N, C-alpha and C positions, 0 to 999 in steps of 0.2 A: 620765885625769881623767874622772870620771863626772859627768853632770849630774843633779841632783836637783831635782825640782819640789817646792817647798814650798807648802803650803796649810794653812789652819787647818781641821783635821779636825772639830772640834766645830761649826764654822759650816756645813760641808757636810752633816753628819748632821742638824743641827737644821733645815736648810732642807728636806731630803728627808722628814723625818718630822714636820714641823710640824703637818700636818692631823690626824694620828691619835695625837698624843702626849698622855700624861697626866703631870702632874708630881705624883708622890706624895711627894717629898722634903720639901715645905714643910708638909705636914699632920701633925698630931700624932695619937697613938693615942686621945686622950681625946675627940676630936670624934666625934659621932654620924654614922653614914653619911648620914643625910638632910641634914646640915648642911654637907657637903663641897661646895664651890663648883667644880664641874667645868664646863669649857666645853661649850656645847651643840653636839653633833655633828649633822650632817645625816643624815637617814635615806637608805638606799640607794634607787635607783629601784624603783618598784613597791611600796614599803612602805605598808601601810595600818594605821593605829593603832587597830584594833578587833579583837575576837576573832571567829573564824569558827565556825560559819555565822551570818550576820547574821539570817537568818530561821530559824525552827524547822524542823527536818527532819521531814517527814511520811512516816513509813514505812508508814502505813496508807492512803495515797492509793490509791483503787480503780483508777484508771487505771494507775498505776505497777505495782501488783500484777498486773494483767491483762497488761500489756506484758511484765513479767518472766516470768510464767508461759508466755506464748506464745513467748518467746525460748528457754526451756528445752524446750518441746514441739517446736519446729521445729529444734532443734539437730541431730538426725540427718539431716534433709533438707538442711541446709546442708553436710553432709559428702559428699553424693552426687556433686556435680560433681568434687570432688577425687578421690574414689574412682574415678570413671570415667576421669579423666586418668591416674591411676596404673595402672589396668587397661590402658589403651591403650599407655602407655609400656613396661610390663613385657613385652608381647608374649605369644605363646602357647606358647613353648618351655618345656620343663621344665628349669629351672636355679634357682640360688639366689635371684636377685632376684624372679622371678615367684612362686616358692613362698613367699617371705617376704611378698610383697604379699597373696597369697591367705590366708595364715595370719592376717595382720593384719585382712583383710576379715572373717574369721570371728570373731576374738577381740574386737575392739572392740564390735560390737553385742551379742555374747553377754555380755560383762562389763556392758554398759549394761542389758541386760534382767535380769541377775541382781541388779543393784543398783537396780532400778527403784523399789522401795518407798521408798528414801531420796530418790530424785528426786521421787517423787509427794508426799512430805511437803513439798517446796518449792513445789509448785504449789497455788495458792489461788484462790479466787474461784468465781463461779457457773458458769464454763465448765471446771471442773477435770476432769470426766469426758471431755469432748471433747479437752482438751489431753493427758490421759494416753493416750487412744486414738491421737492423732496421734504422740506420742512412741514408742509401741510400733510403730505402723505404719512410722515412719521407720527404726527399727532392723530391722524385717523386710524393708524394701526393700534395705537394705545387705546383709543375709544373702542375699537373692535375687541381688544382684549377685555375691556371692562364689560362689554355686552356678553362675551363668552362666559365671563365669571358670573354675571347675573343669571345666565342660562343654567350653568352648572349648580348654582345655589337654588334654583327653582323660583327665582323672583320674576322671570318674564312669563307673561301669559302666552304660551306657545301651543297649547292643546285646546281642543274644543271644550273640554270640561272646565277650563279656566274661565271661559266666557259665558257658558250656559250652565245654569244650575241644575237642569233636569238631565244632563248627561253625566254619567258616572265616570270617574277618572279611570284611565287605563290601568289594568293590573299586569304586573310582569308575569310572563308565561313561565319563565324559569329563572333561577338565580344561580350564579356561578361564584363560588368562593374558593380562594386558594387556601392551602393548608396541608397538613400531614394527616395520614390515616393513623388512628391510634388503636 
């Protein structure tokens, strides 16, 4: 013998969905939509009954234009700390990760310099020439970091022995290594 719990199904569902229920069965099709008497529902938290923005947006505000232009101009300088960290993490050995980091150090500023005209069109205001100069200077700093990284990895031909096969590479006169005396 199985026990069955009986309950009135319609009363449970009507209780659970009472707050958000609409009764469309009692309305006729001939009634205009604005004459339907629907219960007033509460608005969700944070709802504001007005269109945004409340004030007119001022795209031509000189302070905002100047600030936006300086943000564009200083963008390459904001990348310098990240690039220094990546240079430090990758080390000076010649392997895949350091080579990829060096390639990206070269590519990003070169692409930015090649598309500089489109960037300069975004820069407006009385300080536009200074901001364009700062933008180009920031990209040149990143290129200089890439050149330094290539030098520390030994990829640049900076010694005579790199160019001429009959000259022996320089030998280090002495080595200095930190550590503890055991």
